Backbone as a chain_set.jsonl record, in Angstrom:
{"seq": "MRFKDVFSIIGPSMVGPSSSHTAGAVVIGRTARRIFGAFPAEAEIVFYGSFADTYRGHGTDLAVVGGLMDFPADDIRIRHSLTLAEEAGMKLSFKTASHAAYHPNTVLLKLKEASGREDTILGASIGGGNVELLGINGFDVKCTMNYPVLIVFHQDTPGMVARISTILGHSGVNIGYMDVDRKGRGREAVTVVETDEAVSPELMAVIRSLDHVHRVILADLNQRRQEG", "coords": {"N": [[59.922, -165.821, -201.463], [62.131, -163.424, -202.78], [65.589, -163.409, -203.379], [67.867, -160.787, -202.831], [70.546, -160.387, -203.358], [73.746, -162.035, -203.927], [74.795, -162.636, -201.442], [72.629, -163.127, -199.89], [72.056, -165.693, -200.538], [74.399, -167.154, -200.063], [74.688, -166.737, -197.345], [74.982, -165.558, -193.9], [77.779, -164.512, -191.762], [78.673, -167.102, -189.629], [78.339, -169.716, -187.128], [78.836, -172.872, -188.295], [77.054, -175.876, -189.519], [75.413, -175.008, -191.644], [73.606, -172.563, -193.448], [70.855, -172.61, -193.565], [70.074, -174.56, -191.657], [71.366, -173.844, -189.359], [72.212, -170.994, -189.074], [69.781, -169.695, -189.851], [68.104, -170.936, -188.027], [69.066, -169.899, -185.633], [68.212, -167.246, -185.907], [65.426, -167.594, -185.816], [65.17, -168.491, -183.173], [66.109, -166.202, -181.787], [64.164, -164.382, -182.593], [61.881, -165.49, -181.387], [62.583, -165.148, -178.711], [62.572, -162.332, -178.555], [59.857, -161.825, -179.042], [58.652, -163.154, -176.884], [59.777, -161.765, -174.777], [61.188, -162.163, -172.42], [63.423, -164.117, -170.374], [62.959, -167.478, -170.978], [61.565, -169.832, -168.752], [60.945, -172.4, -169.43], [61.324, -174.23, -172.462], [59.857, -175.704, -175.082], [60.662, -177.369, -177.969], [59.809, -177.997, -181.215], [60.54, -179.794, -184.021], [60.115, -179.845, -187.569], [59.832, -181.584, -190.762], [62.81, -181.51, -192.707], [64.308, -180.414, -190.688], [63.485, -181.979, -188.522], [64.57, -184.417, -189.256], [67.331, -184.039, -189.294], [68.256, -182.469, -187.185], [69.956, -182.947, -184.997], [72.438, -183.731, -186.141], [73.079, -181.488, -187.703], [73.189, -179.519, -185.87], [70.962, -177.956, -185.282], [69.384, -177.887, -183.035], [71.177, -176.792, -181.167], [71.471, -174.312, -182.369], [68.881, -173.089, -182.344], [68.442, -172.895, -179.572], [70.647, -171.355, -178.912], [69.811, -168.988, -180.148], [67.603, -168.415, -178.519], [69.011, -167.721, -176.29], [69.883, -165.369, -177.129], [72.205, -165.198, -178.666], [74.218, -164.086, -181.369], [74.457, -165.252, -184.828], [77.107, -165.909, -185.386], [78.316, -166.459, -183.006], [80.489, -168.154, -180.949], [79.672, -169.43, -178.701], [77.37, -170.778, -179.258], [77.894, -173.426, -179.784], [77.852, -174.589, -177.316], [75.364, -174.138, -176.324], [73.156, -175.56, -175.26], [74.017, -176.552, -172.788], [74.693, -174.095, -171.571], [72.228, -172.801, -171.51], [70.709, -174.475, -169.848], [72.201, -174.291, -167.509], [71.653, -171.665, -166.926], [69.079, -171.869, -166.124], [67.035, -172.637, -167.839], [64.632, -174.897, -168.826], [64.719, -177.464, -171.096], [63.138, -179.113, -173.856], [62.857, -181.388, -176.581], [61.16, -182.197, -179.565], [59.853, -184.046, -182.385], [57.856, -183.709, -185.333], [55.332, -184.001, -187.925], [54.053, -182.176, -190.698], [52.323, -181.597, -193.471], [51.875, -179.197, -194.786], [53.783, -177.428, -193.976], [56.861, -175.58, -194.441], [59.935, -177.3, -195.186], [61.983, -176.688, -193.348], [61.05, -176.03, -190.617], [60.188, -174.839, -187.369], [58.63, -175.067, -184.197], [58.217, -173.169, -181.34], [57.539, -173.365, -177.992], [57.247, -171.355, -175.401], [57.671, -170.686, -171.949], [57.077, -168.917, -168.922], [58.006, -168.936, -165.407], [55.787, -168.081, -164.025], [53.736, -169.068, -165.493], [52.869, -167.813, -167.779], [52.797, -167.95, -171.33], [54.06, -168.239, -174.713], [53.652, -169.135, -178.136], [55.537, -169.73, -180.929], [55.934, -169.924, -184.388], [58.17, -170.666, -186.951], [60.087, -170.533, -190.037], [63.072, -171.515, -191.678], [64.352, -170.274, -194.549], [66.486, -170.261, -196.234], [69.859, -169.2, -196.791], [70.211, -168.0, -194.32], [67.944, -166.525, -193.962], [64.618, -165.976, -192.699], [61.139, -166.804, -192.135], [58.508, -165.636, -190.239], [55.794, -167.429, -189.143], [53.682, -167.988, -187.453], [51.984, -166.986, -184.457], [51.002, -167.702, -181.305], [48.821, -169.256, -182.187], [47.75, -167.717, -184.218], [47.831, -167.152, -187.726], [50.467, -165.801, -189.424], [52.662, -163.889, -191.554], [55.802, -162.879, -192.162], [59.05, -161.455, -192.698], [62.114, -161.267, -190.799], [63.749, -159.219, -191.414], [63.39, -156.583, -191.041], [62.342, -154.217, -188.477], [59.654, -155.492, -186.521], [56.419, -154.875, -185.635], [54.054, -156.023, -183.378], [50.739, -156.37, -182.69], [48.342, -157.309, -180.471], [44.896, -157.55, -180.345], [41.361, -156.787, -180.041], [39.061, -157.76, -182.552], [37.866, -155.178, -184.014], [35.963, -152.619, -185.731], [37.924, -150.406, -187.684], [40.317, -150.659, -186.283], [42.79, -151.492, -187.47], [43.215, -149.34, -189.174], [43.537, -147.282, -187.297], [45.935, -148.008, -186.049], [47.681, -147.846, -188.27], [47.436, -145.11, -188.866], [48.492, -143.857, -186.585], [51.169, -144.693, -186.739], [51.89, -143.589, -189.23], [51.545, -140.792, -188.805], [53.607, -140.392, -187.102], [55.802, -140.61, -188.621], [56.683, -143.144, -189.271], [57.349, -145.567, -191.581], [55.41, -148.026, -193.201], [56.275, -151.148, -194.295], [55.171, -153.614, -194.781], [52.172, -155.368, -193.994], [50.212, -157.57, -192.027], [47.281, -159.311, -191.095], [45.429, -161.286, -188.829], [42.645, -163.109, -187.503], [40.661, -164.692, -184.961], [38.068, -165.027, -185.478], [35.043, -163.255, -186.342], [34.876, -160.255, -184.644], [36.319, -161.278, -182.563], [39.43, -162.282, -180.917], [42.395, -160.847, -182.339], [45.324, -160.294, -184.395], [47.691, -157.941, -185.471], [50.348, -157.581, -187.602], [53.178, -155.754, -188.327], [55.652, -154.809, -190.542], [58.174, -152.46, -190.357], [60.07, -149.635, -191.597], [61.747, -148.448, -189.824], [62.641, -148.686, -186.331], [60.017, -148.832, -183.934], [59.338, -146.493, -181.46], [59.471, -146.74, -177.833], [57.681, -144.893, -176.717], [55.819, -144.48, -178.762], [54.815, -147.051, -178.987], [53.527, -147.17, -176.533], [51.431, -145.394, -176.982], [49.922, -146.794, -178.881], [49.324, -149.016, -177.35], [47.584, -147.89, -175.566], [45.196, -147.684, -176.878], [41.713, -148.414, -177.116], [40.631, -151.767, -176.708], [43.065, -152.92, -177.344], [45.361, -155.379, -176.456], [48.006, -156.189, -176.121], [51.293, -155.179, -176.997], [54.121, -155.58, -178.999], [57.524, -155.183, -179.906], [59.568, -156.651, -182.161], [62.698, -156.587, -182.895], [65.589, -157.388, -184.319], [67.874, -155.981, -184.588], [68.143, -154.283, -182.516], [69.252, -153.802, -179.141], [68.255, -156.213, -176.77], [65.403, -155.633, -174.766], [63.923, -156.278, -171.768], [61.377, -157.112, -169.354]], "CA": [[60.794, -164.668, -201.187], [63.202, -163.23, -203.744], [66.851, -162.996, -202.795], [68.26, -159.543, -203.449], [71.936, -160.42, -203.767], [74.369, -163.338, -203.757], [75.042, -162.864, -200.034], [71.395, -163.693, -199.331], [72.079, -167.124, -200.816], [75.559, -167.714, -199.368], [74.383, -166.712, -195.931], [75.746, -164.642, -193.061], [78.844, -165.049, -190.931], [77.933, -167.98, -188.727], [78.84, -171.009, -186.685], [78.265, -173.794, -189.27], [77.527, -176.037, -190.899], [74.434, -174.721, -192.689], [72.889, -171.303, -193.264], [69.443, -172.914, -193.333], [69.846, -175.385, -190.472], [71.958, -173.257, -188.162], [72.075, -169.528, -189.02], [68.352, -169.373, -189.855], [67.533, -171.416, -186.766], [69.428, -168.91, -184.624], [67.326, -166.084, -186.081], [64.11, -167.968, -185.296], [65.274, -168.483, -181.722], [66.189, -164.806, -181.315], [62.843, -163.797, -182.825], [60.995, -165.985, -180.335], [62.973, -164.483, -177.45], [62.078, -160.961, -178.618], [58.387, -161.828, -178.904], [58.336, -163.573, -175.519], [60.129, -160.609, -173.965], [61.783, -162.542, -171.149], [64.141, -165.396, -170.393], [61.957, -168.511, -170.738], [61.883, -170.874, -167.784], [60.797, -173.647, -170.18], [61.238, -174.112, -173.915], [59.598, -176.945, -175.835], [61.068, -177.078, -179.355], [59.287, -179.048, -182.072], [61.113, -179.706, -185.365], [59.357, -180.452, -188.659], [60.5, -181.772, -192.048], [64.232, -181.823, -192.672], [64.782, -180.09, -189.336], [63.231, -183.14, -187.678], [65.441, -185.518, -189.667], [68.771, -183.782, -189.205], [68.582, -181.375, -186.257], [71.124, -183.281, -184.158], [73.655, -183.726, -186.949], [73.367, -180.141, -188.197], [73.266, -178.572, -184.751], [69.818, -177.049, -185.273], [68.981, -177.721, -181.631], [72.109, -175.816, -180.576], [71.238, -172.998, -182.975], [67.638, -172.513, -181.827], [68.634, -172.529, -178.167], [71.536, -170.2, -178.943], [68.974, -167.83, -180.431], [66.833, -168.111, -177.305], [69.955, -167.066, -175.389], [70.182, -164.122, -177.845], [73.53, -165.221, -179.283], [74.202, -163.908, -182.83], [74.736, -166.493, -185.569], [78.538, -166.211, -185.42], [78.803, -166.539, -181.617], [81.047, -169.486, -180.72], [78.966, -170.045, -177.573], [76.28, -171.61, -179.782], [78.3, -174.833, -179.683], [77.594, -175.057, -175.943], [74.163, -173.41, -175.92], [72.267, -176.378, -174.445], [74.563, -176.521, -171.438], [74.624, -172.741, -171.039], [70.826, -172.497, -171.223], [70.281, -175.232, -168.67], [72.891, -173.691, -166.364], [70.968, -170.402, -166.64], [67.77, -172.177, -165.563], [66.042, -172.921, -168.867], [64.315, -176.308, -168.994], [64.578, -177.694, -172.534], [62.665, -180.39, -174.373], [62.863, -181.417, -178.037], [60.253, -183.169, -180.186], [59.729, -183.978, -183.845], [56.485, -183.925, -185.811], [55.177, -183.813, -189.37], [52.929, -181.335, -191.147], [52.545, -181.528, -194.917], [51.771, -177.836, -195.302], [54.878, -176.597, -193.504], [58.169, -175.57, -195.087], [60.747, -178.382, -194.604], [62.82, -176.218, -192.242], [60.126, -175.318, -189.736], [60.291, -175.163, -185.947], [57.649, -174.473, -183.302], [58.783, -172.95, -180.012], [56.566, -173.104, -176.931], [58.038, -170.751, -174.333], [56.858, -170.479, -170.75], [57.67, -168.328, -167.718], [57.682, -169.621, -164.165], [54.442, -167.651, -163.643], [52.776, -169.774, -166.326], [52.648, -167.111, -169.06], [53.467, -168.644, -172.422], [53.886, -167.846, -176.108], [54.003, -170.151, -179.117], [56.044, -169.049, -182.133], [56.234, -170.833, -185.497], [59.016, -170.016, -187.946], [60.752, -171.381, -191.028], [64.339, -171.044, -192.24], [64.061, -170.424, -195.974], [67.721, -170.268, -197.017], [70.772, -168.076, -196.682], [70.051, -167.353, -193.032], [66.687, -165.782, -193.95], [63.528, -166.713, -192.062], [59.779, -166.268, -192.173], [57.657, -165.856, -189.067], [54.583, -168.013, -189.714], [52.583, -168.082, -186.517], [52.15, -166.527, -183.079], [49.882, -168.02, -180.42], [47.693, -169.776, -182.941], [47.432, -166.855, -185.35], [48.647, -167.312, -188.925], [51.074, -164.557, -189.878], [53.775, -164.125, -192.469], [56.687, -161.741, -192.356], [60.468, -161.728, -192.484], [62.681, -160.524, -189.67], [64.772, -158.339, -191.969], [63.063, -155.24, -190.581], [61.614, -154.243, -187.203], [58.295, -156.027, -186.644], [55.502, -154.491, -184.573], [53.002, -157.025, -183.233], [49.683, -155.809, -181.841], [47.229, -158.193, -180.17], [43.751, -156.688, -180.093], [40.055, -157.307, -180.401], [38.68, -157.458, -183.934], [36.871, -154.12, -184.003], [36.062, -151.773, -186.923], [38.831, -149.276, -187.659], [41.532, -150.867, -185.484], [43.989, -151.482, -188.326], [43.374, -147.957, -189.64], [44.074, -146.478, -186.21], [47.36, -148.354, -185.898], [48.386, -147.278, -189.426], [47.454, -143.649, -188.754], [49.461, -143.493, -185.528], [52.513, -144.895, -187.272], [52.114, -142.625, -190.299], [51.679, -139.443, -188.258], [54.889, -140.327, -186.383], [56.883, -140.755, -189.6], [57.121, -144.538, -189.394], [56.869, -146.118, -192.846], [55.009, -149.422, -193.169], [56.727, -151.885, -195.468], [54.301, -154.786, -194.99], [51.233, -155.576, -192.883], [49.435, -158.803, -192.094], [46.277, -159.357, -190.031], [44.672, -162.532, -188.697], [41.709, -163.077, -186.389], [40.099, -165.995, -184.62], [36.652, -164.96, -185.792], [34.488, -161.907, -186.37], [34.71, -159.635, -183.339], [37.091, -162.002, -181.542], [40.828, -161.89, -180.81], [43.068, -160.657, -183.619], [46.699, -159.785, -184.312], [48.192, -157.172, -186.615], [51.813, -157.637, -187.677], [53.602, -154.667, -189.208], [57.084, -154.579, -190.785], [58.419, -151.028, -190.525], [61.417, -149.31, -192.058], [62.536, -148.049, -188.667], [62.084, -149.205, -185.088], [58.967, -148.048, -183.286], [59.823, -146.076, -180.16], [58.632, -147.132, -176.686], [56.611, -143.922, -176.542], [54.803, -144.746, -179.766], [54.181, -148.309, -178.585], [52.616, -146.851, -175.423], [50.236, -144.786, -177.563], [49.143, -147.886, -179.484], [48.854, -149.849, -176.244], [46.505, -147.184, -174.865], [43.968, -147.748, -177.654], [40.692, -149.348, -176.653], [40.595, -153.116, -177.293], [44.412, -153.437, -177.568], [45.731, -156.201, -175.301], [49.462, -156.378, -175.974], [52.074, -154.618, -178.099], [55.489, -156.099, -178.975], [58.434, -154.864, -180.996], [60.608, -157.66, -182.398], [63.714, -155.947, -183.743], [66.829, -158.105, -184.059], [69.006, -155.053, -184.648], [68.189, -153.527, -181.281], [69.586, -154.543, -177.933], [67.048, -156.735, -176.164], [64.893, -155.002, -173.564], [62.961, -157.16, -171.162], [60.945, -156.802, -168.013]], "C": [[61.888, -164.599, -202.228], [64.46, -162.772, -203.032], [67.392, -161.798, -203.559], [69.711, -159.537, -203.915], [72.52, -161.795, -203.457], [74.621, -163.651, -202.285], [73.805, -163.408, -199.328], [71.35, -165.199, -199.526], [73.218, -167.781, -200.058], [75.308, -167.782, -197.875], [75.314, -165.796, -195.156], [76.962, -165.304, -192.451], [78.197, -165.866, -189.827], [78.808, -169.118, -188.215], [78.112, -172.052, -187.527], [77.473, -174.928, -188.642], [76.609, -175.492, -191.982], [73.724, -173.411, -192.407], [71.42, -171.56, -192.974], [69.218, -173.583, -191.973], [70.455, -174.809, -189.217], [71.725, -171.742, -188.098], [70.597, -169.119, -188.986], [67.683, -169.8, -188.565], [67.87, -170.473, -185.609], [68.475, -167.716, -184.695], [65.922, -166.394, -185.555], [64.117, -167.956, -183.773], [65.335, -167.079, -181.154], [64.853, -164.091, -181.501], [61.874, -164.216, -181.722], [61.307, -165.318, -178.999], [62.48, -163.038, -177.425], [60.569, -160.912, -178.401], [58.001, -162.173, -177.468], [58.68, -162.464, -174.52], [60.734, -160.921, -172.622], [62.589, -163.833, -171.349], [63.145, -166.503, -170.089], [62.441, -169.529, -169.692], [61.833, -172.253, -168.447], [60.717, -173.353, -171.67], [61.038, -175.51, -174.505], [59.797, -176.623, -177.309], [60.662, -178.26, -180.224], [59.807, -178.822, -183.492], [60.248, -180.447, -186.371], [60.249, -180.665, -189.882], [61.958, -182.157, -191.912], [64.87, -181.426, -191.353], [64.628, -181.309, -188.437], [64.199, -184.271, -187.984], [66.906, -185.289, -189.293], [69.179, -182.815, -188.089], [69.769, -181.687, -185.361], [72.419, -183.167, -184.953], [74.059, -182.347, -187.422], [73.418, -179.094, -187.086], [72.113, -177.593, -184.702], [69.293, -176.839, -183.861], [69.865, -176.705, -180.92], [71.809, -174.41, -181.079], [69.989, -172.34, -182.421], [67.815, -172.056, -180.381], [69.621, -171.369, -178.051], [70.784, -168.916, -179.24], [68.14, -167.432, -179.233], [67.712, -167.444, -176.247], [70.399, -165.716, -175.948], [71.626, -164.052, -178.342], [73.384, -164.936, -180.779], [74.704, -165.169, -183.523], [76.208, -166.868, -185.594], [79.154, -166.339, -184.026], [79.24, -167.972, -181.319], [80.344, -170.19, -179.567], [77.802, -170.924, -178.02], [76.622, -173.09, -179.651], [77.998, -175.43, -178.319], [76.273, -174.519, -175.421], [73.24, -174.248, -175.02], [72.721, -176.366, -172.989], [74.399, -175.15, -170.801], [73.18, -172.377, -170.669], [70.352, -173.216, -169.965], [70.949, -174.695, -167.41], [72.214, -172.377, -165.952], [69.55, -170.612, -166.118], [66.677, -172.444, -166.56], [65.856, -174.433, -168.994], [63.975, -176.57, -170.464], [63.97, -179.064, -172.822], [62.555, -180.282, -175.883], [61.937, -182.529, -178.527], [60.334, -183.038, -181.694], [58.283, -184.278, -184.216], [56.458, -183.724, -187.321], [53.947, -182.965, -189.648], [53.174, -181.035, -192.62], [52.577, -180.109, -195.438], [52.957, -176.963, -194.91], [56.095, -176.66, -194.419], [59.035, -176.644, -194.418], [61.589, -177.946, -193.399], [61.996, -175.385, -191.263], [60.323, -175.779, -188.296], [59.223, -174.393, -185.173], [58.278, -174.364, -181.917], [57.67, -172.587, -179.045], [57.348, -172.649, -175.712], [57.13, -170.437, -173.151], [57.7, -169.839, -169.659], [57.277, -169.144, -166.502], [56.268, -169.286, -163.702], [53.35, -168.381, -164.42], [52.463, -169.095, -167.643], [53.416, -167.823, -170.167], [53.13, -168.027, -173.772], [54.308, -169.018, -176.983], [54.343, -169.463, -180.425], [56.425, -170.103, -183.169], [57.058, -170.085, -186.542], [59.667, -171.013, -188.866], [62.033, -170.717, -191.5], [64.312, -171.321, -193.727], [65.303, -170.303, -196.864], [68.55, -169.022, -196.81], [70.7, -167.338, -195.36], [68.782, -166.527, -192.914], [65.579, -166.64, -193.341], [62.196, -166.053, -192.388], [59.105, -166.621, -190.856], [56.288, -166.27, -189.588], [53.401, -168.063, -188.748], [52.957, -167.577, -185.141], [50.872, -166.859, -182.314], [48.62, -168.447, -181.162], [47.211, -168.911, -184.075], [48.378, -167.155, -186.506], [49.15, -165.939, -189.356], [52.164, -164.907, -190.881], [54.57, -162.838, -192.626], [58.118, -162.213, -192.189], [60.89, -161.02, -191.21], [63.82, -159.631, -190.151], [64.584, -156.889, -191.533], [62.436, -155.331, -189.194], [60.169, -154.684, -187.432], [57.496, -155.624, -185.406], [54.346, -155.477, -184.548], [51.983, -156.487, -182.233], [48.569, -156.846, -181.701], [46.04, -157.321, -179.746], [42.455, -157.419, -180.398], [39.764, -156.911, -181.851], [37.532, -156.457, -183.921], [37.034, -153.233, -185.246], [37.043, -150.609, -186.704], [40.134, -149.485, -186.917], [42.786, -150.799, -186.341], [44.267, -150.07, -188.844], [43.966, -147.074, -188.552], [45.567, -146.748, -185.998], [48.173, -147.719, -187.033], [48.5, -145.763, -189.317], [48.455, -143.183, -187.704], [50.89, -143.619, -186.052], [52.837, -143.841, -188.332], [52.336, -141.22, -189.783], [53.002, -139.274, -187.499], [56.075, -140.537, -187.324], [57.433, -142.149, -189.741], [56.498, -145.128, -190.666], [56.583, -147.612, -192.716], [55.467, -150.101, -194.454], [55.801, -153.047, -195.814], [53.41, -154.911, -193.773], [50.449, -156.856, -193.118], [48.497, -158.845, -190.879], [45.627, -160.74, -190.026], [43.762, -162.402, -187.475], [41.139, -164.469, -186.174], [38.589, -166.045, -184.861], [36.166, -163.522, -185.742], [34.261, -161.391, -184.945], [35.502, -160.295, -182.224], [38.531, -161.503, -181.513], [41.466, -161.808, -182.201], [44.51, -160.218, -183.358], [47.006, -159.04, -185.597], [49.712, -157.161, -186.533], [52.271, -156.644, -188.729], [55.129, -154.651, -189.314], [57.267, -153.089, -191.074], [59.858, -150.778, -190.964], [62.339, -148.886, -190.924], [61.848, -148.575, -187.41], [61.033, -148.261, -184.532], [59.404, -147.747, -181.867], [58.919, -146.6, -179.044], [57.462, -146.179, -176.469], [55.47, -144.173, -177.526], [54.077, -146.059, -179.481], [53.184, -148.074, -177.459], [51.327, -146.22, -175.941], [49.331, -145.868, -178.162], [48.548, -148.768, -178.387], [47.657, -149.214, -175.517], [45.183, -147.219, -175.623], [42.989, -148.731, -177.024], [40.804, -150.659, -177.427], [41.983, -153.635, -177.698], [44.858, -154.14, -176.295], [47.244, -156.231, -175.055], [50.157, -155.832, -177.207], [53.53, -155.06, -177.928], [56.271, -155.511, -180.136], [59.509, -155.943, -181.052], [61.601, -157.104, -183.408], [65.057, -156.576, -183.413], [68.056, -157.198, -184.105], [69.141, -154.186, -183.396], [68.615, -154.422, -180.134], [68.29, -154.967, -177.271], [66.696, -155.944, -174.909], [63.787, -155.872, -173.0], [62.564, -156.642, -169.8], [60.092, -155.549, -167.973]], "O": [[62.514, -165.614, -202.533], [64.421, -161.872, -202.194], [67.381, -161.786, -204.79], [70.067, -158.748, -204.79], [71.876, -162.619, -202.807], [74.659, -164.823, -201.912], [73.912, -164.069, -198.295], [70.683, -165.905, -198.769], [73.036, -168.848, -199.471], [75.668, -168.758, -197.217], [76.314, -165.317, -195.689], [77.162, -166.51, -192.597], [77.278, -165.391, -189.159], [79.854, -169.437, -188.78], [76.884, -172.116, -187.484], [77.242, -174.963, -187.434], [76.99, -175.51, -193.152], [73.289, -173.16, -191.283], [70.799, -170.812, -192.219], [68.299, -173.226, -191.236], [70.107, -175.231, -188.115], [71.1, -171.26, -187.153], [70.209, -168.279, -188.173], [66.795, -169.11, -188.062], [67.053, -170.273, -184.71], [67.991, -167.237, -183.67], [65.3, -165.545, -184.916], [63.175, -167.465, -183.15], [64.687, -166.788, -180.148], [64.456, -163.285, -180.659], [61.135, -163.387, -181.189], [60.398, -164.966, -178.247], [62.019, -162.564, -176.387], [60.067, -160.062, -177.666], [57.109, -161.541, -176.901], [57.963, -162.254, -173.541], [60.798, -160.046, -171.758], [62.448, -164.53, -172.354], [62.527, -166.476, -169.025], [63.571, -170.014, -169.75], [62.581, -173.158, -168.076], [60.123, -172.36, -172.089], [61.917, -176.37, -174.439], [59.169, -175.705, -177.837], [61.111, -179.386, -180.005], [59.545, -177.78, -184.094], [59.717, -181.521, -186.088], [61.286, -180.017, -190.027], [62.311, -183.019, -191.107], [65.862, -182.026, -190.937], [65.537, -181.638, -187.675], [64.607, -185.004, -187.083], [67.634, -186.241, -189.01], [70.33, -182.382, -188.047], [70.518, -180.78, -184.998], [73.387, -182.57, -184.483], [75.249, -182.055, -187.534], [73.663, -177.916, -187.348], [72.253, -176.506, -184.142], [68.815, -175.757, -183.521], [69.376, -175.862, -180.168], [71.88, -173.44, -180.324], [70.017, -171.163, -182.063], [67.388, -170.962, -180.013], [69.459, -170.499, -177.197], [71.076, -167.871, -178.658], [67.982, -166.244, -178.954], [67.217, -166.692, -175.408], [71.188, -165.005, -175.325], [72.203, -162.968, -178.428], [72.491, -165.503, -181.41], [75.299, -166.042, -182.892], [76.535, -168.036, -185.803], [80.377, -166.328, -183.884], [78.438, -168.899, -181.429], [80.408, -171.414, -179.46], [77.303, -171.732, -177.236], [75.736, -173.916, -179.431], [77.899, -176.649, -178.183], [76.072, -174.447, -174.209], [72.608, -173.704, -174.115], [71.915, -176.193, -172.075], [74.014, -175.042, -169.637], [72.937, -171.73, -169.65], [69.675, -172.628, -169.122], [70.323, -174.649, -166.351], [72.203, -172.022, -164.773], [68.888, -169.656, -165.714], [65.503, -172.478, -166.191], [66.818, -175.16, -169.24], [63.05, -175.966, -171.009], [64.248, -180.042, -172.129], [62.207, -179.227, -176.414], [61.924, -183.636, -177.99], [60.824, -182.037, -182.216], [57.58, -185.001, -183.51], [57.457, -183.322, -187.918], [52.945, -183.029, -188.935], [54.107, -180.315, -192.974], [53.243, -179.836, -196.437], [53.123, -175.871, -195.453], [56.33, -177.666, -195.088], [58.898, -176.883, -193.219], [61.874, -178.761, -192.522], [62.222, -174.185, -191.106], [60.59, -176.953, -188.036], [58.95, -173.227, -185.455], [58.805, -175.341, -181.385], [56.944, -171.615, -179.256], [58.028, -173.445, -175.064], [55.994, -169.991, -173.311], [58.874, -170.165, -169.487], [56.34, -169.941, -166.549], [55.617, -170.108, -163.057], [52.177, -168.323, -164.051], [51.867, -169.703, -168.532], [54.554, -168.249, -169.966], [52.09, -167.395, -173.958], [55.198, -169.791, -176.626], [53.538, -168.705, -180.966], [57.146, -171.053, -182.866], [56.682, -168.993, -186.967], [59.792, -172.192, -188.536], [62.076, -169.503, -191.699], [64.254, -172.481, -194.136], [65.193, -170.25, -198.089], [68.016, -167.922, -196.67], [71.087, -166.172, -195.281], [68.554, -165.892, -191.884], [65.595, -167.866, -193.452], [62.135, -164.914, -192.849], [59.134, -167.772, -190.42], [55.683, -165.552, -190.384], [52.252, -168.169, -189.175], [54.099, -167.716, -184.705], [49.795, -166.358, -182.637], [47.508, -168.052, -180.812], [46.337, -169.33, -184.833], [49.57, -167.384, -186.303], [48.362, -165.03, -189.619], [52.538, -166.07, -191.036], [54.075, -161.842, -193.154], [58.363, -163.264, -191.596], [60.117, -160.268, -190.617], [64.741, -159.323, -189.395], [65.498, -156.072, -191.641], [62.037, -156.417, -188.774], [59.541, -154.295, -188.417], [57.846, -155.982, -184.281], [53.727, -155.738, -185.58], [52.315, -156.187, -181.086], [47.929, -157.217, -182.685], [46.178, -156.455, -178.883], [42.457, -158.523, -180.943], [40.181, -155.846, -182.307], [36.366, -156.84, -183.828], [38.145, -153.111, -185.763], [36.997, -149.923, -185.683], [40.984, -148.595, -186.908], [43.747, -150.12, -185.978], [45.422, -149.656, -188.941], [44.8, -146.214, -188.835], [46.354, -145.824, -185.794], [49.225, -147.127, -186.791], [49.543, -145.193, -189.638], [49.183, -142.215, -187.924], [51.718, -142.737, -185.825], [53.927, -143.269, -188.332], [53.224, -140.518, -190.268], [53.46, -138.152, -187.282], [57.218, -140.63, -186.877], [58.529, -142.335, -190.271], [55.276, -145.179, -190.804], [57.401, -148.368, -192.191], [55.101, -149.689, -195.555], [55.66, -153.421, -196.978], [53.824, -154.604, -192.655], [50.074, -157.182, -194.245], [48.882, -158.461, -189.775], [45.314, -161.295, -191.08], [44.073, -161.674, -186.533], [41.134, -165.307, -187.075], [37.924, -167.01, -184.48], [36.824, -162.664, -185.153], [33.551, -162.008, -184.151], [35.371, -159.913, -181.061], [38.824, -160.423, -182.026], [41.137, -162.575, -183.105], [44.864, -159.824, -182.246], [46.619, -159.471, -186.683], [50.286, -156.777, -185.514], [51.818, -156.678, -189.873], [55.822, -154.499, -188.309], [56.59, -152.53, -191.937], [60.745, -151.6, -190.733], [63.562, -148.955, -191.047], [60.653, -148.869, -187.41], [61.152, -147.041, -184.648], [59.803, -148.656, -181.14], [57.741, -146.873, -179.274], [56.374, -146.606, -176.083], [54.297, -144.086, -177.162], [52.872, -146.169, -179.705], [52.122, -148.695, -177.424], [50.249, -146.479, -175.404], [48.116, -145.848, -177.965], [47.404, -149.212, -178.489], [46.83, -149.914, -174.931], [44.151, -146.827, -175.077], [43.391, -149.753, -176.468], [41.039, -150.665, -178.635], [42.077, -154.686, -178.333], [44.756, -153.59, -175.199], [47.693, -156.291, -173.91], [49.675, -155.998, -178.328], [54.102, -154.929, -176.845], [55.735, -155.357, -181.233], [60.269, -156.122, -180.101], [61.371, -157.147, -184.617], [65.609, -156.327, -182.342], [69.149, -157.604, -183.708], [70.117, -153.454, -183.234], [68.378, -155.63, -180.143], [67.335, -154.193, -177.208], [67.563, -155.626, -174.095], [62.814, -156.167, -173.693], [63.276, -155.86, -169.171], [59.64, -155.143, -166.902]]}, "num_chains": 1, "name": "protein.A"}
């Protein structure tokens, strides 16, 4: 990823000490909360690389959980996020692991509702408070969270990506980036689309109504969270 200005390197306004280990971790947590679409009853958080080595000292655990609580990076409540999350009913667990292919600042979040529904989100903090979304529920994806991100889970069928693109284009939504992964020919797939503007609930409903579409999510950190 190329940084566009010096502020991308310095990082955003934040609760310290590190734009990579705290501000970026907050963004990953907020991204996971948006994708999950609900307050998680349980959150298993797995740190890799330098995150695994320093997450306690740099407050990365506080930052990720603060993100799951939807606190912005400069919210002073991040310092008490573990207590606040547990008081709100979130069961937390932390683990460390290694994976040679992962960015050093990578975290895996396994979120679960009381009903048993769960999502797994993999993300990396790449510097200056910037992040990359790397995986969702076992699918390999790659996008930033600098723009609204539309996530469509669907069956791998001919023309599906074209239909999604056409619906967005006819509605005046510009696609900045698109990524697709599938678990095999004709099996489950996901299409991830970065757009220049947020996709409306009405437009999401149109995409959701397509044959072979299972789930549609908008992860937009600039919008107020809508759940339920």
